[in-house]
C-alpha positions as CSV (number, residue, x, y, z in Angstrom):
1,M,71.8,7.9,15.3
2,M,70.3,11.5,15.1
3,Q,67.8,10.3,12.4
4,A,66.3,7.4,14.4
5,P,63.3,9.4,15.9
6,G,62.4,10.6,12.4
7,C,62.6,7.0,11.1
8,R,60.3,5.9,13.9
9,M,57.8,8.7,13.0
10,N,57.9,7.7,9.3
11,L,57.4,4.1,10.2
12,A,54.3,5.0,12.3
13,A,52.9,7.1,9.5
14,V,53.4,4.3,7.0
15,L,51.7,1.8,9.4
16,N,48.8,4.3,9.9
17,G,48.5,4.7,6.1
18,L,48.4,1.0,5.6
19,L,45.7,0.6,8.3
20,V,43.6,3.3,6.6
21,S,44.0,1.6,3.3
22,V,43.0,-1.8,4.7
23,V,39.9,-0.3,6.4
24,A,39.0,1.5,3.1
25,A,39.4,-1.7,1.1
26,L,37.3,-3.7,3.6
27,L,34.6,-1.0,3.5
28,W,34.7,-0.9,-0.3
29,K,34.4,-4.7,-0.4
30,Y,31.5,-4.6,2.1
31,V,29.6,-2.0,0.0
32,K,30.2,-4.2,-3.1
33,L,28.9,-7.3,-1.3
34,I,25.7,-5.4,-0.3
35,E,25.2,-4.3,-3.9
36,H,25.9,-7.8,-5.2
37,A,23.4,-9.2,-2.6
38,A,20.8,-6.8,-3.8
39,L,21.4,-7.8,-7.4
40,L,21.2,-11.4,-6.5
41,E,17.9,-10.9,-4.7
42,E,16.5,-9.1,-7.7
43,E,17.7,-11.8,-10.0
44,L,16.2,-14.4,-7.7
45,L,12.9,-12.6,-7.7
46,L,12.9,-12.5,-11.5
47,T,13.9,-16.1,-11.7
48,R,11.0,-17.1,-9.5
49,Q,8.6,-15.1,-11.6
50,S,10.1,-16.7,-14.8
51,Q,9.7,-20.1,-13.3
52,E,6.0,-19.3,-12.5
53,L,5.4,-18.1,-16.0
54,S,7.3,-21.0,-17.6
55,Q,5.1,-23.6,-15.9
56,V,2.6,-23.1,-18.7
57,R,5.2,-24.5,-21.2
58,I,3.7,-27.9,-20.2
59,D,0.7,-26.8,-22.4
60,Y,2.8,-24.6,-24.6
61,H,1.8,-26.1,-27.9
62,A,-1.9,-26.1,-27.0
63,A,-1.7,-22.4,-26.1
64,L,0.2,-21.5,-29.2
65,L,-2.3,-23.5,-31.3
66,A,-5.2,-21.7,-29.6
67,L,-3.6,-18.3,-30.3
68,Q,-2.8,-19.2,-34.0
69,E,-6.3,-20.6,-34.7
70,H,-8.5,-18.4,-32.6
71,G,-6.4,-15.2,-32.3
72,T,-7.2,-12.6,-29.6
73,R,-10.7,-12.3,-28.2
74,M,-11.9,-9.1,-26.6
75,V,-15.2,-8.3,-24.9
76,C,-15.6,-4.9,-23.1
77,T,-18.2,-3.3,-20.7
78,G,-18.9,0.4,-20.8
79,K,-20.0,2.7,-23.6
80,M,-17.2,5.2,-23.4
81,H,-13.4,4.9,-23.0
82,T,-13.8,6.6,-19.6
83,D,-15.9,3.8,-18.2
84,R,-14.7,0.8,-20.2
85,I,-13.0,-2.4,-18.8
86,C,-12.1,-5.1,-21.4
87,R,-11.6,-8.8,-20.9
88,F,-9.1,-10.4,-23.3
89,D,-8.1,-13.9,-24.2
90,Y,-4.5,-14.0,-25.6
91,L,-3.8,-10.4,-25.5
92,C,0.0,-10.1,-26.3
93,Y,2.7,-7.6,-25.6
94,S,5.8,-6.8,-27.6
95,T,8.6,-5.8,-25.3
96,E,10.6,-4.5,-28.3
97,A,7.8,-2.2,-29.6
98,E,6.4,-1.6,-26.1
99,E,2.9,-2.2,-27.6
100,F,0.1,-4.5,-26.9
101,V,-0.9,-6.7,-29.9
102,F,-4.3,-8.0,-31.0
103,F,-3.9,-11.1,-33.3
104,H,-6.6,-11.5,-35.8
105,S,-7.9,-14.9,-37.1
106,N,-11.3,-16.1,-38.5
107,S,-12.3,-16.8,-34.9
108,S,-11.2,-13.5,-33.3
109,V,-13.8,-11.5,-31.3
110,M,-13.6,-7.7,-30.9
111,L,-16.6,-6.2,-29.0
112,P,-17.2,-3.4,-29.3
113,N,-15.7,-3.3,-32.8
114,L,-15.1,0.5,-33.0
115,G,-12.7,0.5,-35.9
116,A,-10.8,3.8,-36.0
117,R,-13.0,5.2,-33.3
118,R,-10.9,3.4,-30.7
119,F,-8.2,6.0,-31.4
120,Q,-10.6,8.9,-30.6
121,P,-9.0,9.2,-28.2
122,A,-8.5,5.7,-26.9
123,L,-10.1,2.3,-26.3
124,L,-10.0,2.9,-22.5
125,D,-8.3,4.5,-19.6
126,L,-5.6,2.4,-18.0
127,S,-5.9,4.2,-14.6
128,S,-8.8,5.4,-12.5
129,V,-8.0,9.0,-13.4
130,E,-10.5,9.9,-16.0
131,D,-9.5,10.9,-19.5
132,H,-5.9,11.7,-18.8
133,N,-3.9,11.6,-22.0
134,T,-1.0,9.8,-20.4
135,Q,-3.2,7.0,-19.3
136,Y,-4.8,5.8,-22.5
137,F,-4.8,2.2,-23.7
138,N,-4.8,0.8,-27.2
139,F,-3.3,-2.0,-29.2
140,M,-1.8,-2.6,-32.6
141,E,-3.2,-5.4,-34.9
142,L,-1.6,-8.3,-36.7
143,P,-2.8,-11.4,-38.5
144,A,-2.3,-14.5,-36.4
145,A,-0.3,-15.9,-39.4
146,A,2.5,-13.3,-38.5
147,L,3.3,-15.5,-35.4
148,K,5.3,-17.8,-37.7
149,F,7.8,-15.1,-38.3
150,M,8.1,-13.8,-34.7
151,P,10.0,-15.0,-31.6
152,K,8.3,-17.7,-29.7
153,P,5.7,-16.1,-27.3
154,V,5.9,-16.7,-23.6
155,F,2.4,-17.3,-22.1
156,V,1.4,-15.9,-18.8
157,P,-0.8,-18.6,-17.1
158,D,-2.3,-16.3,-14.4
159,V,-5.4,-14.2,-14.8
160,A,-3.9,-10.7,-15.1
161,L,-5.3,-7.3,-14.3
162,I,-3.4,-4.8,-16.5
163,L,-3.4,-1.1,-15.4
164,N,-1.5,2.0,-14.7
165,R,-0.7,3.3,-11.3
166,F,-1.2,7.1,-11.3
167,N,1.4,8.4,-8.8
168,P,2.9,5.6,-6.7
169,D,5.1,8.0,-4.8
170,N,2.2,9.8,-3.1
171,L,0.2,8.0,-0.4
172,M,-3.1,9.8,-1.3
173,H,-2.8,8.8,-4.9
174,V,-1.9,5.2,-4.0
175,F,-5.1,4.8,-2.0
176,H,-7.5,6.9,-4.0
177,D,-6.3,6.2,-7.6
178,D,-4.9,2.7,-7.3
179,L,-5.7,0.5,-4.2
180,L,-9.4,1.2,-3.9
181,P,-10.1,0.9,-7.7
182,I,-8.0,-2.3,-7.9
183,Y,-9.8,-3.8,-4.9
184,Y,-13.3,-3.2,-6.2
185,T,-12.4,-4.0,-9.9
186,M,-11.1,-7.4,-8.7
187,G,-14.4,-7.7,-6.7
188,Q,-16.4,-7.3,-9.9
189,Y,-14.9,-10.4,-11.6
190,S,-14.8,-13.8,-9.9
191,D,-11.6,-14.9,-11.7
192,L,-9.7,-11.8,-10.5
193,D,-9.1,-13.5,-7.1
194,E,-6.1,-13.4,-4.8
195,E,-4.3,-15.6,-7.3
196,A,-4.6,-13.0,-10.0
197,R,-1.5,-11.2,-11.3
198,L,-1.3,-7.4,-11.2
199,V,0.6,-5.9,-14.1
200,F,1.6,-2.2,-13.9
201,M,2.3,-0.6,-17.3
202,E,2.9,3.1,-16.4
203,G,6.7,2.6,-16.3
204,W,7.4,3.7,-12.7
205,S,9.7,1.8,-10.4
206,E,8.2,0.1,-7.3
207,G,8.0,3.3,-5.3
208,P,7.9,3.6,-1.5
209,H,4.5,2.0,-1.0
210,F,4.9,-1.1,-3.1
211,Q,4.2,-3.4,-0.2
212,L,0.6,-2.1,-0.2
213,Y,0.0,-3.4,-3.8
214,R,1.4,-6.8,-2.7
215,L,-1.5,-7.1,-0.2
216,L,-4.1,-7.3,-3.0
217,S,-2.7,-10.6,-4.5
218,S,-0.6,-13.6,-3.5
219,K,1.4,-13.1,-6.7
220,Q,4.2,-10.6,-7.1
221,P,3.1,-7.7,-9.2
222,L,4.9,-7.2,-12.5
223,L,6.3,-3.9,-13.6
224,K,6.6,-2.8,-17.2
225,E,10.4,-2.8,-17.0
226,Q,10.4,-6.5,-15.9
227,L,8.4,-7.8,-18.8
228,K,11.4,-7.7,-21.2
229,N,13.1,-10.3,-18.9
230,F,10.6,-12.9,-20.0
231,G,11.0,-12.6,-23.8
232,K,10.2,-10.4,-26.8
233,I,6.5,-11.5,-27.0
234,L,4.5,-12.0,-23.9
235,C,0.9,-13.3,-24.2
236,F,-1.6,-13.1,-21.3
237,T,-3.9,-16.2,-21.6
238,K,-6.7,-14.3,-19.8
239,S,-6.5,-10.6,-18.8
240,Y,-8.7,-7.7,-17.8
241,V,-7.5,-4.2,-18.8
242,G,-8.6,-1.0,-17.1
243,L,-10.0,0.0,-13.7
244,S,-13.4,0.9,-12.3
245,K,-13.8,4.5,-11.4
246,M,-16.8,4.0,-9.1
247,T,-14.7,4.4,-5.9
248,T,-13.0,7.7,-6.7
249,W,-14.5,10.9,-5.2
250,Y,-12.0,13.6,-6.3
251,Q,-10.7,15.2,-9.5
252,Y,-7.3,16.8,-9.5
253,G,-7.9,19.8,-11.7
254,F,-6.6,18.8,-15.2
255,V,-9.6,20.3,-17.0
256,Q,-11.2,22.5,-14.3
257,P,-9.9,23.5,-10.8
258,Q,-9.7,20.6,-8.5
259,G,-12.6,19.5,-6.4
260,P,-15.1,16.7,-5.6
261,K,-16.2,14.7,-8.6
262,A,-19.6,15.8,-10.1
263,N,-21.1,12.4,-9.7
264,I,-19.7,10.5,-6.7
265,L,-20.8,6.9,-6.7
266,V,-19.1,5.6,-3.6
267,S,-20.2,5.8,0.1
268,G,-18.2,5.5,3.3
269,N,-19.5,1.9,3.7
270,E,-17.5,0.7,0.8
271,L,-14.5,2.6,1.9
272,R,-14.7,1.2,5.4
273,Q,-15.0,-2.3,4.0
274,F,-11.7,-1.7,2.1
275,A,-10.1,-0.2,5.1
276,A,-11.0,-3.2,7.2
277,F,-9.6,-5.5,4.5
278,L,-6.3,-3.6,4.4
279,A,-6.0,-3.4,8.2
280,E,-6.5,-7.2,8.4
281,K,-3.8,-7.8,5.7
282,L,-1.4,-5.5,7.8
283,N,-2.3,-7.5,10.9
284,V,-3.8,-4.4,12.5
285,T,-6.9,-5.2,14.6
286,A,-9.2,-2.9,16.6
287,E,-8.9,-5.1,19.7
288,E,-5.3,-4.3,20.3
289,H,-4.7,-1.9,23.2
290,K,-8.4,-1.6,23.7
291,E,-7.9,0.3,27.0
292,E,-6.5,3.2,24.9
293,Q,-9.6,3.4,22.8
294,D,-11.8,3.5,25.9
295,D,-9.9,6.5,27.2
296,G,-9.9,8.3,23.8
297,Y,-6.9,10.1,22.4
298,I,-5.8,12.5,19.7
299,V,-3.3,11.7,16.9
300,V,-1.2,14.6,15.5
301,F,0.7,14.0,12.3
302,S,4.2,15.4,12.6
303,R,6.2,16.4,9.5
304,S,10.0,16.6,9.5
305,I,10.9,17.8,6.0
306,N,8.5,20.5,4.9
307,R,5.1,22.0,5.8
308,L,6.1,21.9,9.5
309,I,4.1,22.9,12.5
310,L,6.6,25.3,14.1
311,N,4.9,25.3,17.5
312,E,4.0,21.6,17.5
313,A,4.7,21.1,21.2
314,E,2.4,24.0,22.1
315,L,-0.3,22.6,19.9
316,I,-0.1,19.2,21.5
317,L,-0.3,20.7,25.0
318,T,-3.3,22.8,24.0
319,L,-5.2,19.9,22.5
320,A,-4.6,17.8,25.6
321,Q,-5.8,20.5,27.9
322,E,-8.8,21.5,25.7
323,F,-10.2,17.9,25.2
324,Q,-8.7,16.3,28.3
325,M,-7.2,13.5,26.1
326,K,-3.8,12.0,25.6
327,V,-2.1,13.2,22.4
328,V,0.2,11.0,20.4
329,T,2.3,11.9,17.3
330,V,2.9,9.8,14.3
331,S,5.1,10.5,11.2
332,L,5.4,8.9,7.8
333,E,9.1,9.4,8.1
334,E,9.5,7.6,11.4
335,H,6.6,5.1,11.7
336,S,5.5,2.2,9.5
337,L,2.1,2.5,7.8
338,A,0.8,-0.4,9.9
339,D,1.7,1.5,13.1
340,I,0.1,4.7,11.8
341,I,-3.1,2.8,10.9
342,R,-3.1,1.1,14.3
343,A,-2.9,4.5,16.0
344,V,-5.4,6.3,13.8
345,G,-7.9,3.3,13.9
346,R,-8.5,4.0,17.6
347,A,-8.3,7.8,17.7
348,S,-11.0,10.3,18.6
349,M,-9.3,13.0,16.5
350,L,-6.7,13.3,13.7
351,V,-4.9,16.6,13.4
352,S,-2.6,17.3,10.5
353,M,-1.3,19.9,8.0
354,H,-2.9,19.4,4.6
355,G,-1.1,16.6,2.9
356,A,-1.2,13.0,1.6
357,Q,-0.9,11.5,5.1
358,L,-4.5,12.6,5.7
359,I,-5.7,9.7,3.5
360,T,-5.3,7.6,6.7
361,S,-8.5,9.2,7.9
362,L,-10.0,6.3,6.0
363,F,-9.2,4.2,9.1
364,L,-10.7,6.6,11.8
365,P,-13.5,5.1,13.7
366,R,-17.0,6.5,13.3
367,G,-17.7,9.5,15.4
368,A,-14.0,10.7,15.2
369,A,-12.9,14.1,13.9
370,V,-10.5,15.2,11.2
371,V,-8.8,18.6,11.7
372,E,-7.0,19.8,8.6
373,L,-4.6,22.7,9.0
374,F,-3.8,25.0,6.0
375,P,-0.9,27.4,5.5
376,Y,-1.2,31.1,4.9
377,A,-3.0,32.1,1.7
378,V,-4.3,28.6,1.0
379,N,-8.1,28.5,0.9
380,P,-9.5,25.2,2.4
381,E,-12.6,25.5,0.1
382,H,-10.3,25.0,-2.9
383,Y,-8.4,21.9,-1.8
384,A,-10.9,19.5,-0.3
385,P,-10.1,15.8,-0.9
386,Y,-10.2,15.0,2.8
387,R,-13.2,17.1,3.5
388,T,-15.0,15.3,0.7
389,L,-13.9,11.9,2.1
390,A,-15.0,12.7,5.6
391,S,-18.4,14.0,4.3
392,L,-19.3,10.8,2.4
393,P,-22.4,9.1,3.7
394,G,-21.4,6.2,5.9
395,M,-18.0,7.7,6.9
396,D,-19.6,9.4,9.9
397,L,-16.7,11.7,10.6
398,H,-16.6,15.3,11.8
399,Y,-14.5,17.6,9.7
400,V,-12.9,20.9,10.6
401,A,-10.6,23.1,8.5
402,W,-8.3,25.7,10.1
403,R,-6.5,28.3,8.0
404,N,-3.5,30.5,9.0
405,T,-4.5,34.1,8.3
406,I,-1.5,35.7,9.9
407,E,1.4,36.1,7.4
408,E,3.9,36.6,10.2
409,N,3.2,33.1,11.4
410,S,4.4,31.6,8.1
411,V,7.9,30.8,6.9
412,A,8.3,30.5,3.1
413,F,11.2,29.2,1.2
414,P,11.6,31.1,-2.1
415,E,15.1,29.8,-2.7
416,R,14.2,26.1,-2.8
417,S,13.7,24.2,-6.0
418,W,10.5,24.9,-7.9
419,D,8.9,21.5,-6.9
420,Q,9.4,22.3,-3.2
421,G,7.8,25.8,-3.5
422,G,10.8,27.8,-4.7
423,I,10.1,30.9,-6.8
424,A,13.7,32.2,-7.4
425,H,13.5,30.9,-11.0
426,L,10.6,33.2,-11.9
427,E,10.8,36.8,-13.2
428,K,11.3,39.4,-10.5
429,E,7.9,40.9,-11.1
430,E,6.1,37.5,-10.8
431,Q,8.0,36.8,-7.6
432,E,6.8,40.1,-6.1
433,R,3.2,39.5,-7.1
434,I,3.3,36.0,-5.4
435,L,4.8,37.5,-2.2
436,K,2.1,40.2,-2.0
437,S,-0.8,37.8,-2.8
438,K,-3.2,37.1,0.1
439,E,-4.8,34.0,-1.5
440,V,-3.8,31.5,-4.1
441,P,-6.4,31.9,-7.0
442,R,-8.1,28.9,-8.4
443,H,-5.9,27.1,-10.8
444,L,-5.4,23.9,-12.9
445,C,-3.1,21.1,-12.0
446,C,-0.2,20.7,-11.4
447,R,2.8,23.1,-11.4
448,N,1.2,26.4,-10.4
449,P,4.2,28.2,-8.7
450,E,2.0,30.3,-6.4
451,W,0.3,27.2,-5.1
452,L,3.6,25.3,-4.5
453,F,5.1,28.4,-2.8
454,R,2.3,28.6,-0.3
455,I,1.6,25.0,0.3
456,Y,5.2,24.3,1.3
457,Q,5.3,27.0,3.9
458,D,6.0,26.2,7.6
459,T,3.3,27.4,9.9
460,K,3.1,28.6,13.5
461,V,-0.4,27.7,14.5
462,D,-2.3,30.5,16.2
463,I,-3.7,28.7,19.2
464,P,-6.6,31.1,20.0
465,S,-8.0,31.0,16.5
466,L,-7.6,27.2,16.3
467,L,-9.5,26.8,19.5
468,D,-12.3,29.1,18.2
469,T,-12.5,27.1,15.0
470,L,-12.6,23.8,16.9
471,R,-15.3,25.0,19.3
472,Q,-17.5,26.2,16.5
473,G,-16.9,23.2,14.2
474,L,-17.2,20.4,16.9
475,T,-20.5,20.9,18.6
476,T,-20.1,17.6,20.4
477,R,-17.0,16.0,21.8
478,P,-15.5,13.5,19.3
479,S,-16.1,10.0,20.6
480,P,-15.8,6.8,18.7
481,K,-17.4,4.9,21.6
482,K,-20.8,6.7,21.1
483,A,-20.9,6.6,17.3
484,R,-23.1,4.2,15.4
485,A,-23.1,3.7,11.7
486,A,-25.6,6.1,10.2
487,S,-28.3,4.3,8.1
488,T,-28.0,4.7,4.4
489,V,-31.1,2.6,3.7
490,H,-33.5,4.5,1.4
491,P,-37.3,4.2,1.7
492,G,-39.3,2.3,-0.9
493,R,-42.2,3.6,-2.7
494,V,-45.3,4.7,-0.7
495,R,-48.1,2.2,-1.3
496,E,-51.7,2.7,-2.4
497,P,-51.6,6.5,-3.1
498,R,-55.1,7.9,-3.6
499,C,-56.7,11.3,-4.1
500,Q,-60.2,12.6,-3.5
501,T,-61.6,16.0,-4.5
502,S,-64.5,18.1,-3.7
503,V,-65.8,21.5,-4.9
504,Q,-67.0,23.8,-2.1
505,A,-68.0,26.8,-4.3
506,T,-67.4,28.2,-7.7
507,N,-64.0,29.4,-6.6
508,E,-63.2,27.0,-3.9
509,A,-62.1,23.3,-4.0
510,K,-60.3,20.7,-1.8
511,L,-57.8,18.0,-2.8
512,T,-57.2,15.2,-0.3
513,V,-54.2,12.9,-0.9
514,S,-53.5,9.7,1.2
515,W,-51.1,6.8,1.0
516,Q,-49.6,3.9,3.0
517,I,-46.1,3.7,4.4
518,P,-43.3,2.1,2.3
519,W,-43.2,-1.7,2.7
520,N,-39.6,-1.6,4.1
521,L,-40.4,1.0,6.8
522,K,-42.1,-1.6,9.0
523,Y,-38.8,-3.4,9.3
524,L,-36.6,-0.4,10.0
525,K,-35.9,1.9,13.0
526,V,-35.8,5.4,11.4
527,R,-35.3,8.6,13.5
528,E,-37.4,10.8,11.2
529,V,-39.9,10.0,8.5
530,K,-41.4,12.7,6.3
531,Y,-43.3,12.7,3.0
532,E,-42.9,15.0,0.0
533,V,-45.9,15.8,-2.1
534,W,-45.7,17.6,-5.4
535,I,-48.9,19.1,-6.9
536,Q,-48.9,20.4,-10.5
537,E,-51.8,21.9,-12.4
538,Q,-52.0,20.0,-15.7
539,G,-50.5,22.1,-18.5
540,E,-48.4,24.2,-16.2
541,N,-44.6,24.0,-15.9
542,T,-44.4,24.7,-12.1
543,Y,-45.4,22.7,-9.1
544,M,-46.1,23.2,-5.4
545,P,-43.9,21.1,-3.1
546,Y,-44.9,20.1,0.4
547,I,-43.0,18.3,3.2
548,L,-45.5,16.5,5.5
549,P,-45.3,14.4,8.6
550,H,-48.6,12.5,7.9
551,Q,-50.0,10.0,5.4
552,N,-53.2,11.9,4.8
553,Y,-53.5,15.6,4.0
554,T,-56.2,17.9,2.5
555,F,-55.0,20.8,0.4
556,S,-57.3,23.8,-0.3
557,E,-54.9,26.7,-0.9
558,N,-54.4,27.4,-4.6
559,I,-56.7,24.4,-5.5
560,K,-59.2,25.5,-8.2
561,P,-62.5,23.9,-9.1
562,F,-62.9,21.9,-12.3
563,T,-59.2,21.5,-12.8
564,T,-56.9,18.5,-13.2
565,Y,-53.9,18.1,-11.0
566,L,-50.9,15.8,-11.2
567,V,-49.7,14.6,-7.8
568,W,-46.5,12.8,-6.9
569,V,-45.7,11.4,-3.4
570,R,-42.5,10.0,-2.0
571,C,-41.0,9.2,1.5
572,I,-37.9,10.7,3.0
573,F,-35.8,9.2,5.9
574,N,-33.8,11.5,8.2
575,K,-34.0,14.5,5.8
576,T,-31.6,13.2,3.2
577,L,-32.5,9.7,2.2
578,L,-35.0,10.1,-0.6
579,G,-37.3,7.3,-1.8
580,P,-38.7,7.0,-5.3
581,F,-41.9,8.7,-6.3
582,A,-45.0,6.6,-6.6
583,D,-46.9,6.5,-9.9
584,V,-48.4,9.9,-10.7
585,L,-52.0,10.5,-9.6
586,M,-54.4,12.3,-11.9
587,C,-56.9,14.2,-9.7
588,R,-59.8,16.3,-11.1
589,T,-61.7,18.6,-8.8
């Protein structure tokens, strides 16, 4: 009888253990069910894609016969591999060899036919990042007769755009390197419509922003890893390979330190068209909550993992008081991209530490301001993708950069991993040099330890210096309501240019130049119209430039008698929009 309480305790312990075991078993089964559901969903997606691709089997024999008889056909645009896009009929891909295959027959077409030169270094770039050796495209060659000895090919019925995404984990790279180039490449070719199939060959997984790529086509994009699910030989009945680089404005420092591209071909007008397209696809419209837009407000990007603003609450209060505007915070970690774009699209100002999230300034209304904050020892002049974006003609944004110059207002993390700014893996001497450095020197991409150490610092923003920077950089209050799209229309040629000369004395002469306004000016409202006149003495290498407000002017200074002068005239709108020169005038005094 004395053992009864102990037995009861043992029984309770046994029951408790059984209960824990049952709960653990149920949790394990729940986790396995979730994993199984995810696998089923992936298999279902692949099955749907396979069904889509297999629909062409209705015409399978015709397609196979066309490939065997005519082989692959290729016609490319662009002279160099860096600006080339190629259109293919029956370009094939071996999932075993992981190589594209060009099948030769008597009817094959290969233009340009470069021979071995297409390996110097490549036929074309698969991404919009120029001449990067991980982004090259080429193919191997086989006679079409070899098809008899190969597995039956699977034919892709859709028109395909084949490319590499450059860095699908980073939002800046997703927009700048992928989405914009894909959008405008598809716009160049009428058959690359919303029914086209995007095929990503870089080998990455979907990544966190894959839903953005889905907006460009009604068809599910294909990843390189998925192609092996369809067979050993996959043939694209019609495909385009490569991307236009016309919409990119920044180079990342692979050959020389990063900065704006030397030859920027895109304007803010094209970027705003793309931004409107994407906002519509995300069901974000400017009309929503229009009362907030009328009041004006500031958006502050908050970061929760690294590169923190340590006095974020103080910063928000200061901005609200200084500009008498409401301040809202957004975060990539806590908000959907659609919600962020909705907020940014109606803001008067966007404030953020340097980082990929600033690419959302694409969606700011005209007249708004971008305020970019830089950690200690990071020079804003050396890292300028968003300044370049804001400065593009037609973006019509104000841009201000603030830099922390007080080392005590920074918190660094030398013990972190190298890719998060840690320097503990470096030699002691190198660590000490970095810690003493006052500015990161110019460098190439991409793993400079001093750059990573500094850019991943947390920062306490010095409020007085920030306010001074804002007051100097923003001469007018940011206001989307007052902003109009700046004209980017260039003047035409001046019409009917003429010259008259007269000799006043043996050492004195006059040259009168007149012209009519450009034809398109009579249909435009232009704030400022000026004319530029160049006068060059025949046989000389230098010329005299003049900026004039009138269409008729007489020159006497430095004009010599009995001398022939060459005269050029052009029109200029608003100081920066230059027209073409009219045909040169030959004027003899």
